[in-house]
N, C-alpha and C positions, 0 to 999 in steps of 0.2 A: 141177318135180312129184319129190318126193321118190319114193324108190324102194319104201320098205316103211316103219314107223312100228309101230311095238313103245311100249305106255301099258302100266305093272307102275303098277296101281291095288290101293285095298280096300274091303269093301263101304260103311265110314263114315266114307271121305275125301271132303270137300266141292270140294278143289282137283280132284281128279280129273277129279270133274262137270264144270270149268269144263274142264281141256286136253279130253276128248271135246266137250263143245259149243262149242268153239271149231275142234277139228279139224275137226266135226261143218255149219259152218257154210263156214268154209272150202273142202269138196270134196272135204277130205281123207280117206282112208280108214285104218282102222289096225288090229290088231294088239291086240286084249288081254289083260292075264291079271293073273290077278286074284289078288290073291295069299291072299286066304280060302279061298279056290276050290284055289291050288298053291299050300301053302307049301314046299313041295321044290325052288320058285322062287325063291324069297327074297333063296336066295344068288348067281344066276343076280344081279338086279336089284342088289345089291351090291355083285357084283361091277362091272358096268355104273357104276355110280353115285360110288362109295365111304360112301353116307349111307343112317343107316337107317329112310327118311320116301320115299315117294311123296308124289304122280306120277312116275313115272320114263321119261321119253319118250326115245325113243331113235331117233333120226330115220337110214337108211340111203339116202346119194345113189346116183344111179345109177353113181358108180364104186367105190363098197362100202364107202366113206368113212362114218363113224357121229360123230354125233352125239348127247350126248348132256344131256338138259335135266333137271331137275332142278324139282320146285317147278311150279308154274303160275307161270314164267319168258315176257310173251310179250317182250320182248325181246331175248331166243333161238330163241323156239320160233317165232314167226312171220317171219324170215328163212331158219330152217333147213328148212321148208315150205312156202318161196315158190317 
């Protein structure tokens, strides 16, 4: 299991909802950073992902390494949170 999961989302993002539902189904806790409510953190999401889109999921492992997953990408998300 990952040490920490953070998801950058917006209110109108359907893929964000899908990522949150997937993590909940797997029993993985996460911190949500809604960029509509916290626009000051948009630069952080961009710096992490290099993309102007959401969701941006940041999985921090026990060794403090990070994996950044852009969009709803189960091929990357599933092994990252396993």
